[in-house]
N, C-alpha and C positions, 0 to 999 in steps of 0.2 A: 823713455819718459821725456816729454817736452820740457824745455827750459822753464824754470819758475814753478814747476809742479812738485809738490812734496809727495813722498810715497804715502799711500793710504795707511791709516792706523786702524787697529781693531777698535771698535766703538768704546770698549771699556777703557782702553789706554787714552783715547781721545777725550774722554770725560774725566780723566784724572785718576782712574782706579787702576787696579791690576787684575789681569785675567787669572782665574783659578780653574783648576780642573773640576770635573764633576765629583759629587760626593759619593762615597762608598755606600753600599747598602746599609751597613751598620751605622754609619754616621747619619743617614737619613732617618733610620729607626730611632736613634738617640735624640735627634732634634725633634721628632714628632712626640716622643715621650716627654721631653722637656716642655714642649708647648702644652701638652695635655695636663701635665702636673701643675704648671704655673696657672693655667686657665682654671683648673679645679680649685686651687687654693684661692684664687681671686674670686671665683664664684661663691665660695663659702664666706669670704669676707663681705661680699655684696649682701648676702642673705643676713649675716650677723648684724651689719650696719642697719639694714632695713627693719630688723626685729627689735633692736636695742632701744629701750626707753630712757635709760640714764644718759644724760648729755655728755658727761665726762667719759664714760665707757664708749659711747658712740664716737666721740672724737678720737679716742685711742684706736678703735677699730678702723675708722676712716683713714688714719695715718698709716696703718698697716696696709690697708687696701691701696693707698697711693703708692706705697713701696712696691707691692706686687704688680701694680699696673705698670710701673716703670720697668720692672723685671720682664714683664710680658713684652713690652715694646723693644727691649734690648736683647731679647732672646736670640735673635738672628745673628747678632755680633758677638755672642758669648764665645769665649775660648773653650777648648776641650776640657780644661780643668774646671771652669765654671759650670759647664754642662754636667760634668761628673759630680760636682757638689750638689747640684739640683737633683740629680738622679739618686744620690745617696740620702739627702735630707728631706726632700719634699714629700715623699710618701708618708713619713711619720707626721709631718705638719698637717697634711691633708687628712690623715686618719684622726688626729686630735680635733681638727675643726669639724669634721663630720660627726664625731661623737658629741661635740658641743652643740651641734645643730639637732642632734637626735636622729640622724640618718642611719 
């Protein structure tokens, strides 16, 4: 290596991150299920907000929609425990919202 040249870094390290190994099959499946569940809940809230005529109730629904929008954005960085919580609790939430929509 010529004088003054630094050894090359992996692009992730050069950008300040850390390299991680590939995901296992089960982890990929869990991440996909988490994405689908959050997206389903968010879709239901979008429908409920658009159908609601009462301004106070609409504001409540919009606040919940904002929460699930944030959850959808951060799903990639969720820990295994947080993903597990989504997989345990969101099917019930989704079922309740679909019933409220009459689906």
